[in-house]
TORZA-560207 format. One record per residue (C-alpha): x, y, z. Coordinates in steps of 0.2 Angstrom, whole numbers, plus 5000, padded with zeros to 4 digits. Layout:
XYZ/...
***
This chain:
500050005000/500650184996/501350265011/500650435016/501750585020/500850645036/502050785039/502050865021/500450805013/498950925010/497750925025/496250895013/497050745005/497450675022/495750695028/495050605013/496350465014/495950435032/494150475034/493450365020/494250205026/493750245044/491950275039/491950105030/492750025044/491450085057/489950045045/490649875043/490849845061/489049905064/488549765051/489049635063/487549665074/486349705060/486749545051/486449435067/484749525069/484249485051/484749295052/484149265069/482449355065/482249225050/482649075062/481548985073/482149095088/481249245079/480849395090/481449295106/483249285098/483249465093/482649515110/484049405118/485449485108/484849655113/485049615131/486849555128/487249705116/487649835130/488949715137/489849705120/489749905119/490549905136/491949795129/492149915114/492150065126/493649995135/494449945119/494350125112/494850195129/496550115127/496650095108/496150285104/497250345119/498750245113/498550305095/498350485100/499950475111/500850385097/500450525085/500950665098/502550575102/503050555083/502650745081/503850785096/505150665087/505150555102/505350385094/505550285111/503950365118/503050325102/503550145103/503050135121/501350205118/500950065106/501749925117/500949985133/499350005124/499449825118/499749755136/498349865143/497149795130/497649615135/497449645154/495749725151/495149595139/495549455152/494649555166/493049585156/493049405150/493149345168/491749465173/490649405158/490849225164/490749245183/489349375183/488249325168/486649325178/486949495185/487449565168/485849505160/484849575174/485549745173/485249755154/483449695155/483549505156/482049425165/482149245170/480249235170/480349255151/481149085150/481449065131/482149235128/483249225144/483949065139/484449125122/485249285130/486249175142/486849055128/487349205117/488249295131/489249145136/489849115118/490249295115/491349295131/492449165123/492849285109/492949445120/494849455121/495049445102/493649575100/494449695112/496249685106/495749685088/494649845090/495949925101/497549895089/496449945074/496750125080/498550105081/498650045063/497650195057/498850315067/500350225058/499750295042/498850135036/496950165036/496650045022/497449905031/496449945047/494849945035/495349775027/495549695044/493749745049/493049695032/493749525033/492949485050/491249555044/491249465028/491649295037/490249335049/488949365035/489449205026/489549095042/487949165050/486649065039/487848915039/487848895058/486048965061/485148865047/486248725040/486948675057/485248725065/486148815080/485048965080/485649105092/487149005097/487648995079/487549175077/488649205092/489949075085/489949165068/490249325076/491749275087/492549185072/492449355062/493249445077/494649315078/495049345060/495049535062/496149505077/497349395067/497449515052/497749665064/499149575074/500049535058/500249715054/501449735068/502749635057/502649775044/502349935054/502950095047/503350205062/503450095077/504349935082/503849835098/505249775109/505449715127/505649895132/504149955123/502949825131/503649855149/502249955158/502650135161/501550215174/501650385166/501350315148/499850215154/499050375163/499250475147/498450335137/496950335148/496750515149/496850535130/495650395127/494350445141/493250535129/492950375118/492550275134/491250405140/490450415123/490150225122/489650215140/488250345136/487550225123/487650085136/486650185148/485250235135/485050045130/485049985148/483650115153/482650075138/482749895141/482249905159/480750025155/480149895143/480349755156/479349865168/477949925157/477849805143/476549695152/475449855155/475549925138/474049865127/474049835108/472449885098/471849705101/471849735120/473249615123/474849665132/476349685121/477449595134/479249615135/479949515120/479349615105/479749785112/481449725117/481749655099/481149815091/482249925102/483749815098/483449825079/483250015080/484750045090/485849935078/485150015063/485450185070/487250125074/487650155055/487250335057/488350345072/489750255063/489750375049/489950525061/491350435072/492250375056/492350555049/492950615066/494250485068/494850525050/494950715054/495850675071/497250565062/
***
């Protein structure tokens, strides 16, 4: 891929070169959840399956929030360090970011397995809705197996972009998304695995994105990992977290909105009557909210993609 001269190239050209791949990457990432919703909706699980994935969705957004906290923070510090001609600090920002991503992914994975009931309860899961709740429990358990790959893959994607390779970062995301689109109907319909199949297809896509992203470290342009760069430095870590804090807060705001909406549906779903006089219940409204949030994610992805392109 043609290298970009970040120091001397025209700003307008740089924005175009970075923003377009960022927008495509963000949209493709949003397609993960939309594709799952489509195929699950066509399966026997139907609305129950869609409602279940909406209950689990906030936890995946939390995982993304921490991935961006470290990923965006490390990328920002890397760029600042390069601008200051501090090569050692630039290398440490990427190396420390990678180690922090590994630590956080392990912690969140343990939380996901150990507190799955509490997580489902916080985000609107109701054990009395047995079918929907069991789907959500199965989906969360499988998603947790792929959580380290998802967090690390999403986190280092920002470092790849900041190294002047936005197209490679886009490619890593697209490969995972395409595999998810192909594998979803295979696992859901051919293997008759339903919601579990959708979760498996998702984590396989995340693993592929992770592997492609990790391979970039062998051909990086402006940084090189070493024993010194991956040794945790307190000041570097603090700076990474401070620079990535805005990304964390933005994603957590989305989590709060979904959690509140899901719990309101759980509380008032049984007292809200359709035109037939029958209560809506919890499942259908949960499924509708989930679909709307994930479709709206495309709009959010475009805005975030442009912002990332401009920042880089």
